[in-house]
Structure formats: structure tokens, C-alpha cells
VEXVOZA-98944 format. One record per residue (C-alpha): residue in three letters; x, y, z. Coordinates in Angstrom, 3 decimals, padded with zeros to 6 digits, always signed. Example, Ala and Ser with C-alpha at 12.3 -4.5 7.8 and 13.67 -1.06 7.14 Angstrom:
VEXVOZA-98944
<code=ala, east=+012.300, north=-004.500, up=+007.800>
<code=ser, east=+013.670, north=-001.060, up=+007.140>
This chain:
VEXVOZA-98944
<code=met, east=+071.298, north=+048.035, up=+109.704>
<code=asn, east=+068.565, north=+046.594, up=+107.417>
<code=gly, east=+070.788, north=+046.407, up=+104.346>
<code=ala, east=+069.027, north=+049.242, up=+102.574>
<code=val, east=+071.205, north=+051.393, up=+100.396>
<code=pro, east=+071.156, north=+054.970, up=+101.676>
<code=ala, east=+069.887, north=+057.560, up=+099.266>
<code=ala, east=+072.574, north=+059.570, up=+097.566>
<code=cys, east=+073.227, north=+062.861, up=+099.269>
<code=asp, east=+072.240, north=+065.910, up=+097.220>
<code=val, east=+075.521, north=+067.742, up=+097.625>
<code=arg, east=+075.635, north=+070.923, up=+095.607>
<code=ala, east=+078.605, north=+073.197, up=+095.277>
<code=val, east=+078.140, north=+076.534, up=+096.955>
<code=pro, east=+078.826, north=+079.191, up=+094.332>
<code=thr, east=+081.777, north=+081.443, up=+095.025>
<code=pro, east=+080.648, north=+085.074, up=+095.290>
<code=val, east=+081.645, north=+087.126, up=+092.285>
<code=pro, east=+084.023, north=+089.883, up=+093.410>
<code=leu, east=+083.090, north=+093.472, up=+092.718>
<code=leu, east=+086.417, north=+093.982, up=+090.961>
<code=glu, east=+089.038, north=+091.456, up=+089.917>
<code=ala, east=+092.244, north=+092.409, up=+088.138>
<code=thr, east=+094.608, north=+089.744, up=+086.840>
<code=gly, east=+098.161, north=+090.078, up=+085.544>
<code=ile, east=+098.131, north=+093.881, up=+085.314>
<code=thr, east=+101.373, north=+095.014, up=+083.692>
<code=lys, east=+102.313, north=+098.582, up=+082.812>
<code=arg, east=+105.544, north=+099.818, up=+081.258>
<code=phe, east=+106.859, north=+103.298, up=+080.645>
<code=gly, east=+109.605, north=+102.812, up=+078.090>
<code=arg, east=+112.059, north=+100.338, up=+079.604>
<code=his, east=+110.707, north=+100.849, up=+083.113>
<code=thr, east=+108.155, north=+098.301, up=+084.345>
<code=ala, east=+105.850, north=+100.170, up=+086.717>
<code=leu, east=+103.548, north=+097.192, up=+087.341>
<code=asp, east=+104.525, north=+093.561, up=+086.895>
<code=ala, east=+101.649, north=+091.039, up=+086.707>
<code=val, east=+099.656, north=+092.487, up=+089.620>
<code=asp, east=+096.545, north=+090.603, up=+090.772>
<code=leu, east=+093.827, north=+092.271, up=+092.837>
<code=arg, east=+090.398, north=+091.217, up=+094.140>
<code=ile, east=+087.918, north=+093.497, up=+095.915>
<code=glu, east=+084.663, north=+092.287, up=+097.464>
<code=gln, east=+081.581, north=+094.468, up=+097.862>
<code=gly, east=+081.677, north=+096.507, up=+101.071>
<code=arg, east=+085.332, north=+095.730, up=+101.808>
<code=thr, east=+088.492, north=+097.843, up=+101.877>
<code=val, east=+091.647, north=+096.659, up=+100.162>
<code=ser, east=+094.732, north=+098.792, up=+100.686>
<code=ile, east=+097.733, north=+098.944, up=+098.381>
<code=val, east=+100.803, north=+099.855, up=+100.406>
<code=gly, east=+104.283, north=+100.823, up=+099.355>
<code=glu, east=+106.813, north=+103.611, up=+099.347>
<code=ser, east=+106.910, north=+106.356, up=+096.718>
<code=gly, east=+107.642, north=+104.918, up=+093.285>
<code=ser, east=+106.342, north=+101.446, up=+094.099>
<code=gly, east=+103.564, north=+101.693, up=+091.489>
<code=lys, east=+100.561, north=+102.345, up=+093.760>
<code=ser, east=+099.119, north=+105.348, up=+091.952>
<code=thr, east=+099.862, north=+103.831, up=+088.554>
<code=leu, east=+097.815, north=+100.793, up=+089.551>
<code=ala, east=+094.904, north=+103.022, up=+090.591>
<code=arg, east=+095.040, north=+104.931, up=+087.313>
<code=val, east=+095.152, north=+101.724, up=+085.268>
<code=leu, east=+092.209, north=+100.237, up=+087.136>
<code=ile, east=+089.948, north=+103.228, up=+086.546>
<code=gly, east=+091.021, north=+103.610, up=+082.929>
<code=leu, east=+093.170, north=+106.735, up=+083.142>
<code=glu, east=+096.138, north=+104.633, up=+081.979>
<code=arg, east=+096.031, north=+101.669, up=+079.603>
<code=ala, east=+097.683, north=+098.458, up=+080.792>
<code=asp, east=+100.186, north=+096.687, up=+078.541>
<code=ala, east=+098.871, north=+093.324, up=+079.731>
<code=gly, east=+096.243, north=+091.919, up=+082.059>
<code=thr, east=+092.472, north=+091.977, up=+082.452>
<code=val, east=+089.965, north=+093.778, up=+084.679>
<code=his, east=+086.541, north=+092.319, up=+085.499>
<code=phe, east=+083.842, north=+094.335, up=+087.245>
<code=gln, east=+080.897, north=+092.432, up=+088.737>
<code=gly, east=+082.050, north=+089.409, up=+086.765>
<code=glu, east=+082.163, north=+091.112, up=+083.356>
<code=pro, east=+085.342, north=+092.069, up=+081.485>
<code=val, east=+085.929, north=+095.800, up=+081.204>
<code=arg, east=+086.600, north=+096.274, up=+077.511>
<code=gly, east=+084.925, north=+098.155, up=+074.728>
<code=arg, east=+083.448, north=+101.640, up=+074.841>
<code=arg, east=+080.089, north=+100.745, up=+076.388>
<code=thr, east=+081.419, north=+098.521, up=+079.166>
<code=arg, east=+084.133, north=+101.048, up=+079.996>
<code=gln, east=+081.526, north=+103.799, up=+080.224>
<code=arg, east=+079.380, north=+101.715, up=+082.606>
<code=phe, east=+082.455, north=+100.856, up=+084.640>
<code=arg, east=+083.542, north=+104.486, up=+084.992>
<code=arg, east=+080.067, north=+105.393, up=+086.206>
<code=ser, east=+080.362, north=+102.640, up=+088.857>
<code=val, east=+083.720, north=+103.810, up=+090.199>
<code=gly, east=+084.499, north=+107.044, up=+092.070>
<code=met, east=+087.940, north=+108.544, up=+092.620>
<code=val, east=+089.360, north=+110.655, up=+095.450>
<code=phe, east=+092.787, north=+112.086, up=+094.700>
<code=gln, east=+095.610, north=+113.015, up=+097.038>
<code=asp, east=+095.638, north=+116.806, up=+096.952>
<code=pro, east=+092.278, north=+118.602, up=+097.243>
<code=tyr, east=+093.945, north=+121.820, up=+096.134>
<code=glu, east=+095.128, north=+120.296, up=+092.853>
<code=ser, east=+092.124, north=+118.090, up=+092.074>
<code=ile, east=+089.502, north=+120.877, up=+092.152>
<code=asp, east=+089.258, north=+123.453, up=+089.370>
<code=pro, east=+089.356, north=+126.821, up=+091.194>
<code=arg, east=+087.249, north=+128.392, up=+088.454>
<code=leu, east=+084.257, north=+126.186, up=+089.348>
<code=thr, east=+081.911, north=+126.583, up=+092.299>
<code=ile, east=+081.840, north=+123.632, up=+094.683>
<code=gly, east=+078.394, north=+122.761, up=+093.349>
<code=glu, east=+079.798, north=+122.609, up=+089.836>
<code=val, east=+082.693, north=+120.466, up=+091.071>
<code=val, east=+080.319, north=+117.894, up=+092.599>
<code=ala, east=+078.098, north=+118.004, up=+089.501>
<code=glu, east=+080.958, north=+117.184, up=+087.089>
<code=pro, east=+080.332, north=+113.378, up=+087.012>
<code=leu, east=+076.573, north=+113.882, up=+086.792>
<code=arg, east=+076.972, north=+116.088, up=+083.742>
<code=ala, east=+079.580, north=+113.790, up=+082.193>
<code=his, east=+077.178, north=+110.829, up=+082.363>
<code=gly, east=+074.047, north=+112.793, up=+081.407>
<code=leu, east=+072.540, north=+112.483, up=+084.902>
<code=tyr, east=+072.235, north=+116.109, up=+085.975>
<code=gly, east=+068.808, north=+116.920, up=+084.581>
<code=asp, east=+066.189, north=+118.992, up=+086.387>
<code=gly, east=+066.982, north=+117.548, up=+089.812>
<code=gly, east=+070.743, north=+117.970, up=+089.570>
<code=arg, east=+071.031, north=+120.870, up=+091.974>
<code=glu, east=+069.054, north=+119.013, up=+094.647>
<code=arg, east=+071.221, north=+115.940, up=+094.088>
<code=val, east=+074.335, north=+118.050, up=+094.610>
<code=arg, east=+072.840, north=+119.462, up=+097.812>
<code=asp, east=+072.181, north=+115.936, up=+099.125>
<code=leu, east=+075.724, north=+114.863, up=+098.269>
<code=leu, east=+077.263, north=+117.829, up=+100.086>
<code=asp, east=+075.052, north=+117.149, up=+103.107>
<code=ser, east=+076.144, north=+113.496, up=+103.135>
<code=val, east=+079.813, north=+114.469, up=+103.580>
<code=gly, east=+079.246, north=+116.948, up=+106.409>
<code=met, east=+078.868, north=+120.103, up=+104.315>
<code=glu, east=+075.321, north=+120.861, up=+105.431>
<code=gly, east=+074.197, north=+124.407, up=+104.777>
<code=val, east=+077.272, north=+125.309, up=+102.742>
<code=asp, east=+076.564, north=+127.552, up=+099.768>
<code=gln, east=+077.119, north=+125.415, up=+096.683>
<code=asp, east=+077.654, north=+128.571, up=+094.636>
<code=ala, east=+080.782, north=+129.406, up=+096.661>
<code=tyr, east=+084.236, north=+128.966, up=+095.151>
<code=pro, east=+086.897, north=+126.578, up=+096.487>
<code=his, east=+089.244, north=+129.305, up=+097.787>
<code=arg, east=+086.809, north=+129.896, up=+100.647>
<code=phe, east=+087.309, north=+126.415, up=+102.065>
<code=ser, east=+090.007, north=+124.593, up=+104.020>
<code=gly, east=+091.852, north=+121.522, up=+102.779>
<code=gly, east=+089.623, north=+119.204, up=+104.791>
<code=gln, east=+086.474, north=+120.845, up=+103.452>
<code=arg, east=+087.794, north=+120.605, up=+099.904>
<code=gln, east=+088.483, north=+116.916, up=+100.377>
<code=arg, east=+084.885, north=+116.481, up=+101.539>
<code=val, east=+083.788, north=+118.138, up=+098.301>
<code=cys, east=+086.005, north=+115.696, up=+096.395>
<code=ile, east=+084.411, north=+112.771, up=+098.235>
<code=ala, east=+080.943, north=+114.119, up=+097.384>
<code=arg, east=+082.025, north=+114.293, up=+093.736>
<code=ala, east=+083.259, north=+110.679, up=+093.892>
<code=leu, east=+079.830, north=+109.582, up=+095.155>
<code=ala, east=+077.829, north=+111.538, up=+092.573>
<code=thr, east=+077.000, north=+108.577, up=+090.297>
<code=asp, east=+076.295, north=+106.232, up=+093.244>
<code=pro, east=+079.347, north=+103.994, up=+092.640>
<code=gly, east=+079.961, north=+100.615, up=+094.216>
<code=leu, east=+083.722, north=+101.197, up=+094.392>
<code=val, east=+085.682, north=+104.291, up=+095.382>
<code=val, east=+089.414, north=+104.472, up=+094.706>
<code=cys, east=+091.184, north=+106.645, up=+097.293>
<code=asp, east=+094.684, north=+107.672, up=+096.245>
<code=glu, east=+096.453, north=+108.935, up=+099.397>
<code=pro, east=+093.311, north=+110.935, up=+100.344>
<code=thr, east=+094.637, north=+112.120, up=+103.716>
<code=ser, east=+098.354, north=+112.624, up=+103.105>
<code=ala, east=+098.022, north=+116.341, up=+102.229>
<code=leu, east=+095.920, north=+117.115, up=+105.327>
<code=asp, east=+096.713, north=+118.021, up=+108.927>
<code=val, east=+096.752, north=+115.084, up=+111.343>
<code=ser, east=+093.531, north=+116.107, up=+113.116>
<code=val, east=+091.750, north=+116.511, up=+109.783>
<code=gln, east=+093.037, north=+113.136, up=+108.578>
<code=ala, east=+091.102, north=+111.383, up=+111.353>
<code=gln, east=+087.921, north=+113.251, up=+110.414>
<code=ile, east=+088.212, north=+112.250, up=+106.764>
<code=leu, east=+088.916, north=+108.603, up=+107.635>
<code=asn, east=+085.901, north=+108.556, up=+109.945>
<code=leu, east=+083.783, north=+110.034, up=+107.165>
<code=leu, east=+084.937, north=+107.361, up=+104.706>
<code=leu, east=+084.146, north=+104.588, up=+107.191>
<code=asp, east=+080.712, north=+106.065, up=+107.893>
<code=leu, east=+079.917, north=+106.324, up=+104.180>
<code=gln, east=+081.045, north=+102.731, up=+103.714>
<code=arg, east=+078.672, north=+101.512, up=+106.414>
<code=arg, east=+075.755, north=+103.540, up=+105.085>
<code=arg, east=+076.241, north=+102.840, up=+101.387>
<code=gly, east=+077.932, north=+099.436, up=+101.314>
<code=leu, east=+080.896, north=+100.896, up=+099.455>
<code=ala, east=+084.065, north=+099.047, up=+098.572>
<code=tyr, east=+087.323, north=+100.997, up=+098.777>
<code=leu, east=+090.640, north=+100.589, up=+097.058>
<code=phe, east=+092.886, north=+102.587, up=+099.353>
<code=ile, east=+096.284, north=+103.669, up=+098.052>
<code=thr, east=+098.696, north=+104.734, up=+100.783>
<code=his, east=+102.225, north=+104.560, up=+102.134>
<code=asp, east=+100.959, north=+104.970, up=+105.718>
<code=leu, east=+100.738, north=+101.673, up=+107.614>
<code=asp, east=+099.041, north=+103.436, up=+110.513>
<code=val, east=+096.155, north=+104.363, up=+108.198>
<code=val, east=+096.145, north=+100.817, up=+106.814>
<code=arg, east=+095.736, north=+099.157, up=+110.186>
<code=arg, east=+092.846, north=+101.490, up=+110.985>
<code=ile, east=+090.767, north=+101.226, up=+107.825>
<code=ser, east=+091.599, north=+098.072, up=+105.853>
<code=asp, east=+090.210, north=+094.580, up=+105.580>
<code=glu, east=+092.950, north=+093.306, up=+103.283>
<code=val, east=+096.360, north=+094.631, up=+102.282>
<code=ser, east=+098.636, north=+094.132, up=+099.301>
<code=val, east=+102.225, north=+095.307, up=+099.697>
<code=leu, east=+103.744, north=+096.634, up=+096.489>
<code=leu, east=+107.499, north=+096.797, up=+095.882>
<code=arg, east=+108.842, north=+098.028, up=+092.533>
<code=gly, east=+105.584, north=+097.140, up=+090.807>
<code=thr, east=+105.275, north=+093.634, up=+092.267>
<code=val, east=+103.005, north=+092.398, up=+095.064>
<code=val, east=+105.379, north=+090.885, up=+097.621>
<code=glu, east=+102.799, north=+090.162, up=+100.322>
<code=his, east=+099.015, north=+089.984, up=+100.625>
<code=gly, east=+096.813, north=+089.189, up=+103.589>
<code=ser, east=+094.320, north=+090.467, up=+106.090>
<code=ala, east=+095.087, north=+093.800, up=+107.723>
<code=glu, east=+095.373, north=+091.959, up=+111.037>
<code=gln, east=+097.947, north=+089.509, up=+109.684>
<code=ile, east=+099.978, north=+092.091, up=+107.780>
<code=thr, east=+100.207, north=+094.493, up=+110.720>
<code=arg, east=+100.698, north=+091.821, up=+113.390>
<code=asp, east=+102.815, north=+089.189, up=+111.656>
<code=pro, east=+104.315, north=+090.422, up=+108.357>
<code=arg, east=+106.178, north=+087.791, up=+106.361>
<code=his, east=+108.275, north=+089.922, up=+104.015>
<code=asp, east=+111.291, north=+091.982, up=+105.095>
<code=tyr, east=+110.034, north=+094.978, up=+103.093>
<code=thr, east=+106.705, north=+094.936, up=+104.973>
<code=arg, east=+108.577, north=+094.759, up=+108.267>
<code=arg, east=+110.612, north=+097.813, up=+107.296>
<code=leu, east=+107.449, north=+099.731, up=+106.453>
<code=leu, east=+105.969, north=+098.795, up=+109.818>
<code=asp, east=+109.129, north=+099.754, up=+111.684>
<code=ala, east=+108.616, north=+103.307, up=+110.424>
<code=val, east=+105.128, north=+103.536, up=+112.006>
<code=pro, east=+104.502, north=+104.472, up=+115.672>
<code=ala, east=+103.243, north=+101.468, up=+117.635>
<code=ala, east=+099.476, north=+100.990, up=+117.720>
<code=ser, east=+097.185, north=+098.086, up=+118.399>
<code=pro, east=+095.776, north=+096.418, up=+115.265>
<code=arg, east=+092.503, north=+096.128, up=+117.191>
<code=glu, east=+092.268, north=+099.910, up=+117.076>
<code=arg, east=+092.694, north=+100.125, up=+113.300>
<code=arg, east=+089.130, north=+101.391, up=+112.823>
<code=ile, east=+088.649, north=+104.884, up=+114.097>
<code=gly, east=+085.662, north=+105.252, up=+116.378>
<code=ala, east=+084.128, north=+101.943, up=+115.282>
<code=ala, east=+084.148, north=+098.377, up=+116.503>
<code=pro, east=+086.152, north=+095.929, up=+114.362>
<code=arg, east=+084.088, north=+094.065, up=+111.820>
<code=pro, east=+083.339, north=+090.412, up=+112.425>
């Protein structure tokens, strides 16, 4: 050593990535009933976070609050680092979020053609224009409805085909986040796998983030990156899908898993290698 004082290291903090969506302290009451009690949620771009719980746990209420269909009594929602409040920011947020509902028979207006169904968000946000019909055609093609007549009415299509139309509608405004509220529970088992594969393929191609609402732990272990377990409006456990399905910490999570046929967590992604 020559006694020289070493130069100070230029250590700079690595910025934490801003989540696509971050909800903090979300509380929702219906009269004296507390449907959601200080729920926190964080979703990164390109990732899938599942909310799991039995019927009445508050899953769908949380989804509706997050996308603005219900107003929270307390809590904040940030999207891409900005608070979602005020008419303009809420309008931008709604354009950036798609929604796929549980029952494709209930969520499609039978009086509209499937092309009109897919075009609904485009028209709502003033995006239809001269190229709207071509945009609808591209959206239908992207969900496996190639060559289907967009002037046909929903009664001509099966439940799985209708759910594909609903997914196309959810993608119409090119959102970064799609909220899926039990999107396979009303479908036959064989069709469920097709829809899950489609959602995974769209995620890979478009870099989508999903908030997946379900009571089905088998679906969770196949599609999720992270899982929050909801019990009576409260998150009782949160972790990676691997940890939750392999080594749950809460008795309620264990009971949910006990109701699911055994499957390897390594096989949780249908027809695709696990992500690094």
C-alpha cells in the first residue's frame, strides 16, 4: 500500500421499476358489510397476478373497483406511477385496461353483431374512424377467429368462440393490463385449456399484464406469476405461484389447495416452458 486514499466509489441507487398498477389500502363497504378491507396489490408489466378465494371473498368486487366500475371507500390506485383520479386520468386509465368477464353469454349484447361487440371500446374512446372495420378484423384474427363473418350475431357461436370475441374486445384499445374475472369458469374443460393457452400466447406476443380473478387453484398454478389469497375481503397470503401452490402458509390456502386435483407446479403453464 502506498498510503494513497482510494477514490470514493460512485455508488448510485438502482431505481426500482415503477409497477404498471399499484393499489394501496383499497376498502369497499356495502352498508355494514366490508367487502374489501385495506387490500394492497402490485402488478408488473408482462406479469400475471391472480386473486384467489371462494365465492363471496371479494375477488370480483376488487376487480370492479380497480377498473372504476365501483368506487372505493378508501385507498388509492396508481397506473404507471400516476394516481388514477379526475376525469381525464380515469379516461386514460380505462383506455389502458381491458376486461374479460366470466360468462360470455351474459357479457355480449345479443342484439349486436360480433364486429359491433369488438368495436364497442373503439367507439367509446373515439378510435373507430375509417379503419375501424379493418381493426376489428385484425382483432378477431388475433384470437383465433380468422375468416369469421364479423356481421354474424352471437347466437351462431359457441361459448368458447364468444369468449374469444370478448377477449378481442378487451384488446381493442391496445391495453397494457387485462383484468380476467373467472374467464374460463363457464366453459367446458376442454375449451378452458384453449382459452388459457390463448391468453398466454397473447401475453407473450403483446407483453400484457393480467389480473386474474379465480377460485380455481389448478388454473392459478398454470398461469400465474404471483398470487394473493383473499378471505372475507382481506389478503391472508401473497407470494409467487410456486410458493403458494407448493408451500402455502395459511390454513385457508391449504384448504383451497386440498380441493384441487394434484398437479405439478412445474406444469402450471399450459403448453409453454416456465418463465425464468
